[in-house]
DRENSEVEX-495523 format. One line per field, with one value per atom (N, C-alpha, C): atom name; x, y, z. Coordinates in Angstrom, 3 decimals. Atoms other than C-alpha are relative to their C-alpha. Layout:
DRENSEVEX-495523
atome	(CA;...)
X	(X;...)
Y	(Y;...)
Z	(Z;...)
//
This chain:
DRENSEVEX-495523
atome	(N;CA;C;N;CA;C;N;CA;C;N;CA;C;N;CA;C;N;CA;C;N;CA;C;N;CA;C;N;CA;C;N;CA;C;N;CA;C;N;CA;C;N;CA;C;N;CA;C;N;CA;C;N;CA;C;N;CA;C;N;CA;C;N;CA;C;N;CA;C;N;CA;C;N;CA;C;N;CA;C;N;CA;C;N;CA;C;N;CA;C;N;CA;C;N;CA;C;N;CA;C;N;CA;C;N;CA;C;N;CA;C;N;CA;C;N;CA;C;N;CA;C;N;CA;C;N;CA;C;N;CA;C;N;CA;C;N;CA;C;N;CA;C;N;CA;C;N;CA;C;N;CA;C;N;CA;C;N;CA;C;N;CA;C;N;CA;C;N;CA;C;N;CA;C;N;CA;C;N;CA;C;N;CA;C;N;CA;C;N;CA;C;N;CA;C;N;CA;C;N;CA;C;N;CA;C;N;CA;C;N;CA;C;N;CA;C;N;CA;C;N;CA;C;N;CA;C;N;CA;C;N;CA;C;N;CA;C;N;CA;C;N;CA;C;N;CA;C;N;CA;C;N;CA;C;N;CA;C;N;CA;C;N;CA;C;N;CA;C;N;CA;C;N;CA;C;N;CA;C;N;CA;C;N;CA;C;N;CA;C;N;CA;C;N;CA;C;N;CA;C;N;CA;C;N;CA;C;N;CA;C;N;CA;C;N;CA;C;N;CA;C;N;CA;C;N;CA;C;N;CA;C;N;CA;C;N;CA;C;N;CA;C;N;CA;C;N;CA;C;N;CA;C;N;CA;C;N;CA;C;N;CA;C;N;CA;C;N;CA;C;N;CA;C;N;CA;C;N;CA;C;N;CA;C;N;CA;C;N;CA;C;N;CA;C;N;CA;C;N;CA;C;N;CA;C;N;CA;C;N;CA;C;N;CA;C;N;CA;C;N;CA;C;N;CA;C;N;CA;C;N;CA;C;N;CA;C;N;CA;C;N;CA;C;N;CA;C;N;CA;C;N;CA;C;N;CA;C;N;CA;C;N;CA;C;N;CA;C;N;CA;C;N;CA;C;N;CA;C;N;CA;C;N;CA;C;N;CA;C;N;CA;C;N;CA;C;N;CA;C;N;CA;C;N;CA;C;N;CA;C;N;CA;C;N;CA;C;N;CA;C;N;CA;C;N;CA;C;N;CA;C;N;CA;C;N;CA;C;N;CA;C;N;CA;C;N;CA;C;N;CA;C;N;CA;C;N;CA;C;N;CA;C;N;CA;C;N;CA;C;N;CA;C;N;CA;C;N;CA;C;N;CA;C;N;CA;C;N;CA;C;N;CA;C;N;CA;C;N;CA;C;N;CA;C;N;CA;C;N;CA;C;N;CA;C;N;CA;C;N;CA;C;N;CA;C;N;CA;C;N;CA;C;N;CA;C;N;CA;C;N;CA;C;N;CA;C;N;CA;C;N;CA;C;N;CA;C;N;CA;C;N;CA;C;N;CA;C;N;CA;C;N;CA;C;N;CA;C;N;CA;C;N;CA;C;N;CA;C;N;CA;C;N;CA;C;N;CA;C;N;CA;C;N;CA;C;N;CA;C;N;CA;C;N;CA;C;N;CA;C;N;CA;C;N;CA;C;N;CA;C;N;CA;C;N;CA;C;N;CA;C;N;CA;C;N;CA;C;N;CA;C;N;CA;C;N;CA;C;N;CA;C;N;CA;C;N;CA;C;N;CA;C;N;CA;C;N;CA;C;N;CA;C;N;CA;C;N;CA;C;N;CA;C;N;CA;C;N;CA;C;N;CA;C;N;CA;C;N;CA;C;N;CA;C;N;CA;C;N;CA;C;N;CA;C;N;CA;C;N;CA;C;N;CA;C;N;CA;C;N;CA;C;N;CA;C;N;CA;C;N;CA;C;N;CA;C;N;CA;C;N;CA;C;N;CA;C;N;CA;C;N;CA;C;N;CA;C;N;CA;C;N;CA;C;N;CA;C;N;CA;C;N;CA;C;N;CA;C;N;CA;C;N;CA;C;N;CA;C;N;CA;C;N;CA;C;N;CA;C;N;CA;C;N;CA;C)
X	(0.676;118.505;0.606;-0.680;119.954;-0.952;0.954;116.768;-1.355;1.343;113.217;-0.520;0.721;111.359;-1.492;1.420;107.596;-0.603;0.643;106.836;0.814;-0.831;109.803;1.166;-1.263;112.690;1.149;-1.183;116.144;0.956;-0.725;118.262;1.509;-1.433;121.904;0.253;-0.028;122.151;1.026;-0.808;124.475;-0.889;0.797;122.621;0.935;-0.803;124.268;-0.950;0.834;123.031;0.469;-0.257;122.803;-0.344;0.226;122.678;-1.349;1.366;118.942;-0.895;0.868;116.147;-1.346;1.255;112.543;0.241;-0.090;111.903;-0.976;0.853;110.524;0.066;0.098;109.317;-0.983;0.830;107.899;-0.341;0.417;105.880;-1.058;0.972;103.786;-1.431;1.404;100.105;-0.814;0.879;97.097;-0.130;0.152;97.008;1.219;-1.058;99.384;-0.574;0.556;98.811;1.120;-1.008;100.578;-0.575;0.308;100.540;1.082;-0.965;102.178;-0.034;-0.114;103.411;1.218;-1.183;106.132;-0.317;0.204;106.628;-0.684;0.578;105.570;-1.100;1.068;102.795;-1.197;1.184;100.062;0.196;-0.275;101.779;0.191;-0.334;102.270;-1.105;1.081;98.901;-0.729;0.796;96.559;0.898;-0.823;98.047;0.041;0.057;96.916;0.958;-0.892;99.164;1.463;-1.364;102.256;0.880;-0.900;105.256;0.411;-0.370;106.118;-1.060;1.091;102.704;-0.015;-0.033;102.900;1.152;-1.148;106.327;-0.311;0.361;105.016;-0.947;0.956;102.132;0.664;-0.683;104.399;0.869;-0.838;106.814;-0.858;0.884;103.981;-0.517;0.496;102.613;1.100;-1.092;105.983;0.480;-0.505;107.002;-1.107;1.168;103.498;-0.082;0.065;103.452;-1.430;1.353;100.153;0.024;-0.104;101.457;-0.228;0.177;100.730;1.165;-1.009;102.807;-0.626;0.388;102.184;1.227;-1.099;104.404;-0.251;0.068;105.024;1.043;-0.869;106.465;0.044;-0.202;107.883;0.581;-0.362;108.005;0.745;-0.848;110.930;0.511;-0.507;111.848;-1.168;1.096;109.738;-0.500;0.660;107.292;0.058;-0.067;107.541;1.048;-1.038;110.827;1.261;-1.210;113.346;1.107;-1.003;115.111;-0.062;0.101;113.984;-0.466;0.446;112.395;-0.948;0.948;109.519;0.664;-0.728;111.859;0.839;-0.789;114.131;-0.894;0.950;111.095;-0.372;0.367;110.063;1.140;-1.145;113.578;0.203;-0.150;113.740;-1.040;1.051;110.425;0.314;-0.345;111.508;1.110;-1.129;114.792;-0.411;0.426;113.178;-0.943;0.961;110.374;0.640;-0.727;112.811;0.438;-0.407;114.046;-1.211;1.151;110.720;-0.794;0.768;109.020;0.870;-0.941;112.124;-0.065;0.029;112.058;1.424;-1.349;115.094;0.426;-0.503;117.293;-0.259;0.179;116.912;-1.459;1.418;113.128;-0.631;0.551;112.496;1.140;-0.942;114.271;-0.414;0.403;114.101;0.158;-0.207;115.517;-1.146;1.121;112.777;-1.271;1.152;110.130;0.145;-0.234;111.720;-0.225;0.111;111.897;-1.451;1.425;108.181;-0.684;0.535;107.569;0.464;-0.556;109.833;1.422;-1.314;112.988;1.150;-1.077;114.987;0.109;0.015;114.105;1.182;-1.181;116.844;1.264;-1.169;119.486;-0.067;0.148;118.077;0.211;-0.294;118.227;1.507;-1.459;121.922;0.617;-0.433;122.449;1.404;-1.348;125.732;-0.006;-0.012;126.702;0.058;0.056;125.773;-0.383;0.517;125.295;-1.230;1.260;121.746;-0.283;0.333;120.819;-1.306;1.254;117.899;-1.183;1.171;114.633;0.176;-0.324;116.416;0.468;-0.327;117.159;1.465;-1.410;120.784;0.872;-0.840;123.199;1.462;-1.448;126.954;0.633;-0.638;129.190;0.665;-0.671;130.325;1.353;-1.275;133.893;-0.223;0.070;134.555;-0.066;0.181;133.361;0.649;-0.698;135.128;-0.962;0.783;133.950;-0.503;0.562;131.632;-1.243;1.228;128.809;-1.027;1.100;125.432;-0.936;1.053;122.988;-1.205;1.218;119.483;-1.042;0.987;116.865;-1.203;1.250;113.247;-0.920;0.814;110.963;-1.443;1.366;107.827;-0.930;0.782;106.677;0.122;-0.021;105.698;-0.003;-0.065;106.641;-0.176;0.211;105.201;1.036;-1.051;107.978;-0.519;0.562;105.724;-0.207;0.225;104.883;1.303;-1.298;108.545;0.520;-0.441;109.430;-0.822;0.874;106.429;0.328;-0.320;107.622;1.337;-1.322;111.039;-0.098;-0.025;111.812;1.417;-1.316;114.662;0.526;-0.635;117.093;0.465;-0.479;118.809;1.499;-1.399;122.196;0.805;-0.854;125.134;0.248;-0.360;126.071;1.193;-1.042;128.304;0.558;-0.582;129.732;1.496;-1.418;133.209;0.670;-0.782;135.954;0.916;-0.929;138.082;-0.549;0.380;138.060;0.384;-0.344;137.833;0.503;-0.607;139.975;-0.594;0.554;137.995;-1.336;1.266;134.645;0.231;-0.302;136.302;0.193;-0.194;137.393;-1.317;1.312;133.942;-0.849;0.766;132.377;0.448;-0.507;134.645;-0.526;0.508;133.577;-1.476;1.439;129.890;-0.342;0.262;130.131;0.006;-0.048;130.890;-1.203;1.182;127.601;-1.240;1.213;123.984;-1.153;1.239;120.532;-1.023;0.896;118.267;-1.408;1.344;115.192;-0.097;0.023;116.199;-0.898;0.773;114.664;-1.508;1.446;111.199;-0.467;0.386;111.170;-0.078;0.003;112.021;-1.233;1.212;109.131;-1.222;1.123;106.748;0.097;-0.221;108.277;1.136;-1.056;110.188;0.794;-0.705;111.121;1.304;-1.250;113.821;1.186;-1.077;115.878;0.456;-0.331;115.709;0.758;-0.662;116.707;1.447;-1.358;119.715;0.897;-0.793;120.863;0.348;-0.272;120.552;1.106;-1.035;122.668;1.349;-1.270;125.297;0.656;-0.539;125.677;0.466;-0.375;126.149;1.515;-1.462;129.731;0.501;-0.615;131.855;-0.644;0.682;129.498;0.902;-0.812;131.397;-0.844;0.871;128.410;-1.438;1.431;124.648;-0.748;0.754;122.303;-1.368;1.276;118.743;0.173;-0.056;118.240;-1.136;1.017;116.432;-0.950;1.024;113.155;-0.458;0.311;113.079;-1.222;-0.576;112.121;1.155;-1.128;114.794;1.286;-1.319;118.240;1.049;-1.062;121.573;1.220;-1.307;124.825;1.042;-1.097;128.105;1.055;-0.960;130.525;1.141;-1.187;133.917;-0.272;0.306;132.486;-1.303;1.251;129.522;0.037;-0.126;130.829;-0.285;0.214;130.893;-1.463;1.405;127.399;-0.888;0.792;126.017;0.153;-0.218;127.608;-0.747;0.679;126.139;-1.508;1.442;122.684;-0.582;0.485;122.348;-0.165;0.082;122.714;-1.270;1.236;119.469;-1.154;1.038;116.730;-1.319;1.365;113.228;-0.823;0.713;110.713;-0.720;0.784;108.708;0.804;-0.831;111.666;0.499;-0.620;112.902;1.485;-1.462;116.665;0.651;-0.684;118.887;1.442;-1.416;122.633;0.281;-0.284;123.920;1.306;-1.239;126.853;-0.282;0.037;127.419;0.473;-0.359;127.460;0.279)
Y	(0.881;71.075;-1.391;1.284;67.772;-1.187;1.098;65.737;0.506;-0.361;65.671;-1.056;0.923;64.145;0.191;-0.015;63.688;1.404;-1.302;67.235;1.179;-1.136;69.441;-0.440;0.201;69.744;0.199;-0.140;69.442;0.988;-1.144;72.535;-0.150;-0.228;73.327;1.390;-1.401;77.101;0.796;-1.005;79.947;1.213;-1.174;82.715;1.098;-1.161;86.124;1.170;-1.132;89.511;1.266;-1.261;92.884;1.162;-1.181;96.407;0.651;-0.490;96.760;-0.762;0.696;95.952;0.700;-0.579;96.445;0.602;-0.569;98.375;-0.695;0.618;96.734;0.841;-0.671;98.665;-0.777;0.750;96.868;0.876;-0.769;98.536;-0.783;0.743;97.184;0.297;-0.132;96.620;-1.034;0.959;94.793;-1.292;1.164;92.429;-0.108;0.152;91.064;0.481;-0.639;93.280;0.529;-0.493;94.602;1.125;-1.090;97.788;-0.018;0.093;97.656;1.287;-1.210;100.749;-0.140;0.028;101.634;-0.241;0.082;101.375;-1.280;1.274;97.714;-0.490;0.377;97.777;-0.605;0.478;97.265;-1.423;1.333;94.128;-1.033;0.886;92.650;-0.988;0.947;90.887;0.269;-0.160;90.383;-0.026;0.003;91.256;-1.354;1.295;87.887;-1.017;0.938;86.139;0.417;-0.518;88.213;-0.808;0.814;86.272;0.694;-0.706;88.985;-0.201;0.226;88.641;-1.461;1.417;84.835;-0.304;0.210;84.994;0.415;-0.470;87.033;-0.979;0.935;84.643;-1.329;1.264;81.599;0.098;-0.167;82.974;0.113;-0.132;83.965;-1.363;1.333;80.431;-0.868;0.853;78.724;0.404;-0.505;80.942;0.244;-0.203;81.072;1.453;-1.435;84.861;0.486;-0.549;86.675;1.473;-1.410;90.172;0.139;-0.285;91.811;0.801;-0.840;93.798;0.633;-0.666;96.313;0.028;0.065;95.601;1.033;-0.939;98.445;-0.455;0.527;96.974;0.979;-0.860;99.359;-0.851;0.961;97.256;0.714;-0.628;98.433;-1.007;1.070;95.071;-0.584;0.583;93.678;-1.308;1.174;90.942;-1.162;1.204;87.353;0.180;-0.415;88.358;-0.839;0.807;85.707;0.654;-0.724;88.081;-0.313;0.347;86.637;1.135;-1.139;89.901;-0.400;0.435;88.233;-0.828;0.816;85.746;0.876;-0.919;88.555;0.773;-0.675;90.376;-0.895;0.943;87.264;-0.172;0.165;86.804;1.234;-1.232;90.449;0.082;-0.021;90.140;-0.991;0.988;86.959;0.515;-0.503;88.527;1.175;-1.167;91.789;-0.337;0.352;90.154;-0.783;0.656;88.008;1.040;-1.078;91.311;0.712;-0.755;93.141;-0.770;0.835;90.229;-0.658;0.554;89.321;-1.525;1.458;85.714;-0.528;0.561;83.759;-0.763;0.637;82.431;-1.500;1.447;78.845;-0.426;0.338;79.054;-0.513;0.401;78.526;-0.300;0.280;77.199;0.844;-0.923;80.125;-0.611;0.599;78.135;-0.940;0.908;75.510;0.763;-0.853;78.207;0.578;-0.656;79.907;-0.900;0.874;76.898;-0.391;0.263;76.273;1.170;-1.180;79.797;0.062;-0.054;79.504;-0.508;0.630;77.786;0.988;-0.989;81.035;0.644;-0.711;82.161;-0.371;0.288;80.213;0.710;-0.708;81.692;1.478;-1.416;85.158;0.231;-0.104;84.515;-0.005;0.035;83.684;1.337;-1.335;86.984;0.105;-0.006;86.003;-0.971;0.936;84.177;-1.449;1.402;80.524;-0.871;1.021;77.368;-0.597;0.502;76.108;-1.367;1.335;72.436;-0.471;0.558;70.163;0.785;-0.812;72.083;1.437;-1.317;75.203;-0.064;0.170;73.774;-0.319;0.362;72.809;1.151;-1.146;75.752;-0.318;0.126;75.760;1.318;-1.282;78.819;-0.047;-0.135;79.953;0.670;-0.708;81.171;1.515;-1.456;84.829;0.502;-0.510;86.716;1.377;-1.263;89.704;1.182;-1.193;93.260;-0.122;0.081;93.398;0.876;-0.744;95.380;-0.887;0.752;94.030;0.948;-0.710;95.279;-0.941;0.806;93.937;0.565;-0.442;94.067;-0.932;0.761;92.966;0.578;-0.511;93.204;0.305;-0.291;93.798;-1.180;1.232;90.192;-0.769;0.816;88.287;-1.475;1.435;84.607;-0.718;0.783;82.341;-1.113;1.005;80.125;-1.403;1.338;77.071;-0.305;0.212;77.546;-0.285;0.214;77.733;-1.395;1.347;74.606;-1.062;0.977;72.799;-0.140;0.031;73.668;-0.604;0.554;72.142;-1.415;1.318;69.089;-0.569;0.619;66.605;-0.480;0.555;65.130;1.078;-0.918;66.676;0.235;-0.396;68.332;-0.463;0.307;67.302;1.270;-1.162;69.573;0.708;-0.768;72.370;1.100;-0.982;74.101;0.177;-0.259;75.579;0.418;-0.325;76.026;1.194;-1.090;78.610;1.331;-1.345;82.150;0.962;-0.879;84.422;1.349;-1.257;87.529;1.218;-1.111;89.609;-0.419;0.297;89.875;-0.836;0.776;88.485;-1.477;1.391;85.332;-0.631;0.514;84.957;-0.304;0.223;85.297;-1.284;1.224;82.531;-1.239;1.126;80.223;-0.222;0.125;80.945;-0.371;0.310;80.655;-1.495;1.451;76.951;-0.681;0.511;76.561;0.626;-0.509;77.177;0.055;-0.077;77.956;-0.915;0.983;74.956;0.529;-0.550;77.177;0.985;-0.985;79.434;-0.439;0.459;77.302;0.029;-0.097;76.863;1.437;-1.409;80.548;0.699;-0.606;81.545;-0.415;0.423;79.475;0.756;-0.741;81.246;1.493;-1.436;84.681;0.177;-0.112;84.884;1.301;-1.278;88.494;-0.148;0.228;87.047;-0.036;0.011;86.454;1.415;-1.395;90.172;0.641;-0.566;91.071;-0.473;0.537;88.763;0.594;-0.562;90.064;1.463;-1.405;93.671;0.114;-0.039;92.941;-0.401;0.442;91.059;1.115;-1.088;94.081;1.192;-1.141;96.463;0.048;-0.101;97.777;-0.481;0.476;95.964;-1.229;1.156;93.038;-1.243;1.215;89.946;-1.262;1.169;87.575;0.470;-0.299;87.719;-1.298;1.200;85.216;0.402;-0.207;84.858;-0.243;0.147;85.203;-0.899;0.871;82.389;-0.554;0.482;81.511;1.086;-1.060;84.804;0.820;-0.306;86.920;1.008;-0.912;89.250;-0.690;0.473;88.839;0.951;-0.840;90.134;-0.023;-0.083;91.286;0.201;-0.126;90.943;0.924;-1.020;93.879;0.110;-0.081;94.733;0.714;-0.740;97.209;0.763;-0.745;99.393;1.115;-1.074;102.208;-0.515;0.588;99.939;-0.397;0.384;98.619;1.222;-1.218;102.141;0.618;-0.541;103.244;-0.823;0.876;100.235;0.161;-0.158;101.042;0.861;-0.920;103.820;-0.678;0.677;101.292;-0.839;0.795;99.503;0.936;-0.925;101.238;-0.741;0.515;99.986;0.638;-0.838;102.270;-0.725;0.678;99.641;-1.062;0.928;97.607;0.663;-0.464;97.937;-0.307;0.156;98.498;0.625;-0.520;98.902;-0.455;0.322;99.043;-0.033;0.138;97.860;-0.753;0.703;96.213;-1.389;1.326;92.576;0.159;-0.206;92.489;-1.329)
Z	(-0.928;84.059;-0.077;-0.046;85.189;0.080;-0.098;85.521;0.436;-0.428;86.720;0.969;-0.850;89.604;-0.267;0.337;89.720;0.011;-0.165;90.797;-0.515;0.381;89.807;-0.889;0.695;87.395;0.992;-0.832;88.949;-0.656;0.535;88.512;0.120;-0.143;87.936;-0.562;0.442;87.803;0.792;-0.680;88.637;0.232;-0.346;90.460;0.482;-0.396;90.691;0.247;-0.366;91.812;-0.698;0.698;90.110;0.921;-0.816;91.462;-0.230;0.160;90.760;0.957;-0.958;93.194;0.106;-0.457;94.137;1.383;-1.349;97.351;0.934;-1.013;100.500;1.271;-1.294;103.555;0.864;-0.930;106.587;1.201;-1.168;109.330;0.768;-0.803;112.215;-0.442;0.385;111.492;0.759;-0.673;112.913;-0.800;0.879;109.930;-0.903;1.004;107.302;-1.322;1.189;104.279;-0.874;0.938;101.217;-0.846;0.928;99.160;-1.066;1.100;95.733;-0.811;0.806;93.898;-0.895;0.845;91.417;-1.458;1.452;87.641;-0.469;0.432;87.454;0.939;-0.928;90.059;-0.733;0.727;87.467;-0.517;0.519;86.183;1.103;-1.117;89.646;0.335;-0.239;89.651;1.299;-1.213;92.574;1.231;-1.210;95.973;0.703;-0.688;97.362;-0.612;0.675;94.832;0.092;-0.034;95.593;0.946;-0.810;96.905;1.300;-1.225;99.416;1.076;-0.957;101.065;0.452;-0.352;100.925;0.952;-0.878;102.553;1.429;-1.343;105.476;0.683;-0.588;106.026;0.339;-0.258;105.767;1.249;-1.181;108.371;1.251;-1.157;110.703;0.444;-0.319;110.505;0.614;-0.469;110.982;1.388;-1.282;113.926;1.010;-0.871;115.405;0.475;-0.266;115.174;-0.225;0.150;115.711;-0.401;0.396;114.914;-1.503;1.415;111.583;-0.554;0.637;109.124;-1.238;1.248;106.371;-0.899;0.965;103.371;-1.086;1.125;100.970;-1.020;1.050;97.776;-1.162;1.158;95.191;-1.113;1.040;92.043;-1.127;1.019;89.887;-1.020;0.859;88.323;-0.792;0.792;85.437;0.604;-0.570;86.416;-0.999;0.844;85.097;-1.093;0.935;83.503;0.073;-0.113;84.564;0.786;-0.772;86.931;1.490;-1.407;90.250;0.882;-0.800;91.361;1.111;-1.016;93.176;1.081;-0.977;94.847;0.918;-0.812;96.010;0.969;-0.886;97.411;1.174;-1.053;99.337;0.996;-0.881;100.700;0.883;-0.775;101.782;1.111;-1.011;103.601;1.119;-1.027;105.383;0.912;-0.782;106.468;0.880;-0.753;107.524;1.137;-1.041;109.473;1.133;-1.097;111.424;1.026;-0.904;112.879;0.587;-0.472;113.087;1.046;-0.924;114.834;1.072;-0.986;116.878;0.058;0.079;115.694;0.172;-0.156;116.999;-1.249;1.222;114.192;-0.017;-0.035;115.365;0.139;-0.168;115.613;-1.280;1.296;111.903;-0.965;1.079;108.831;-1.201;1.061;106.406;-1.383;1.325;103.491;-0.346;0.260;103.865;-0.296;0.295;104.004;-1.402;1.275;101.022;-1.189;1.171;98.695;-0.261;0.217;99.232;-0.699;0.684;97.944;-1.451;1.352;94.899;-0.007;0.084;93.689;0.181;-0.095;93.655;1.373;-1.279;97.176;0.889;-0.827;99.034;-0.481;0.526;96.713;0.342;-0.345;97.338;1.491;-1.422;101.070;0.235;-0.130;100.639;-0.371;0.375;98.822;-0.542;0.588;97.165;-1.179;1.130;93.954;0.478;-0.410;94.358;-1.189;0.895;92.355;0.670;-0.528;92.785;-0.601;0.456;92.577;0.591;-0.497;93.321;-0.503;0.357;93.344;0.494;-0.530;94.578;1.436;-1.409;97.999;0.247;-0.157;97.352;-0.507;0.336;97.423;0.245;-0.159;96.916;-0.417;0.296;96.957;-1.379;1.290;93.516;0.210;-0.119;92.909;0.021;-0.007;93.473;-1.444;1.356;90.396;-0.140;0.200;88.859;-0.102;0.319;88.479;-1.437;1.348;85.486;-0.072;0.233;83.967;-0.668;0.598;82.948;-0.713;0.713;80.351;-0.026;-0.087;81.041;-0.947;0.992;78.297;0.059;-0.001;78.594;-1.065;1.113;75.532;0.357;-0.399;77.577;-0.139;0.114;77.312;1.304;-1.207;80.456;-0.383;0.227;80.479;1.334;-1.213;83.141;0.064;-0.147;84.466;-0.286;0.195;84.493;-1.479;1.435;80.802;-0.730;0.640;79.830;0.335;-0.376;81.799;-0.729;0.656;80.308;-1.480;1.418;76.800;-0.327;0.243;77.252;-0.557;0.625;75.093;0.032;0.094;74.872;1.328;-1.177;77.352;0.961;-1.019;80.309;-0.159;0.131;80.663;1.207;-1.155;82.833;0.805;-0.815;85.707;-0.637;0.700;84.431;0.892;-0.913;87.463;-0.284;0.233;87.495;1.299;-1.192;90.082;-0.214;0.291;88.316;0.496;-0.424;89.662;-1.111;1.124;86.605;0.506;-0.440;86.900;-0.700;0.768;84.408;-0.590;0.670;82.674;-1.246;1.200;79.547;0.346;-0.412;81.405;0.439;-0.402;82.956;-1.222;1.232;79.503;-0.693;0.620;78.174;0.728;-0.782;81.006;-0.284;0.211;80.514;-1.438;1.413;76.720;-0.255;0.153;77.159;0.643;-0.653;79.011;-0.623;0.643;78.055;0.990;-0.771;79.394;-0.673;0.600;78.769;-0.244;0.170;78.941;-1.159;1.077;76.059;-1.149;1.151;73.306;0.259;-0.222;74.890;0.184;-0.156;75.839;-1.353;1.335;72.252;-0.792;0.700;70.942;0.507;-0.576;73.315;-0.298;0.221;72.705;-0.994;1.015;69.389;0.062;-0.098;70.179;0.779;-0.732;72.463;-0.962;0.993;69.313;-0.329;0.316;68.510;1.163;-1.173;72.058;0.073;-0.065;72.036;-1.085;1.088;68.673;0.267;-0.326;69.824;1.040;-1.031;72.874;-0.588;0.602;70.860;-0.804;0.835;68.565;0.821;-0.833;71.488;0.171;-0.107;71.647;1.356;-1.230;74.196;0.608;-0.574;74.739;-0.058;-0.075;75.891;-0.189;0.055;76.057;0.097;-0.073;75.470;0.246;-0.351;77.090;0.567;-0.664;78.340;1.494;-1.442;82.083;0.482;-0.585;83.889;-1.036;0.927;82.181;-0.966;0.950;80.233;0.408;1.282;78.547;0.071;-0.123;79.946;-0.453;0.407;78.380;0.568;-0.553;79.622;-0.903;0.629;78.136;1.073;-0.953;80.022;-0.576;0.441;79.803;1.010;-0.849;81.243;1.316;-1.220;83.745;-0.189;0.030;84.584;-1.047;0.978;82.391;-1.408;1.325;79.327;-0.194;0.099;80.075;-0.195;0.125;80.488;-1.385;1.342;77.215;-1.038;0.958;75.415;0.054;-0.148;76.726;-1.115;1.032;74.172;-1.348;1.296;71.341;-0.137;0.029;72.255;-0.321;0.455;70.281;-0.210;0.130;70.930;1.096;-0.944;72.575;1.110;-1.031;74.472;0.741;-0.741;75.766;1.288;-1.235;79.334;-0.083;0.127;79.314;1.221;-1.198;82.359;-0.003;-0.187;82.896;1.494;-1.414;86.233;0.184;-0.294;87.947;0.538;-0.612;88.821;1.432;-1.410;92.625;0.694)
//
């Protein structure tokens, strides 16, 4: 983080995308409603608080739409995990409803709607690797990233983003963006190793198990880099390719942890 204004911290983050996602289905309805299913449905909280539902209502208000929609959300990504699952859901709903409701592109500013829902939503609307600044409203294209594999590990601990930010102490960091185009996962790991996640320390104090997760990933064969994702508690390992990440998955032994191997997209 590079600073703080009265209401929000100012970000300097690299947002990338993985080959894992929740499922979103949109169908016409008399009202704006949501049905949540899937492995993490029980952890998703009250439907009224879901970002996907809030996104639909925000777009309807901004575009003066009176039609409804039934959102079917299949929750496959852990909740409050630092993976941006809820933000990606909101972005998918906004994008899908622009088509379903035939909203002209110039009728609304989706990025402005998105940032009011969450700092990660504009990046998810972009759908490509970006550097994120400001309160999530400032996007800049990141260099082309190489093929790489990711090992994602969540210890089953939910961390509220606001609590992690509130627990942060000390000064702020300078911007740490890069222009180089890494040719391999090893080069990308070297670039990222010179940078850090300012939220790791407050997250570790709230959830000490993060230390165990990071150590388990570091010990996995072929791991180039192990770091916490976002505000946690999910951590990731960077590997040369999807095959290496999938092979390393077997080395993570903890029955109640969520572990997934995927590709950097």
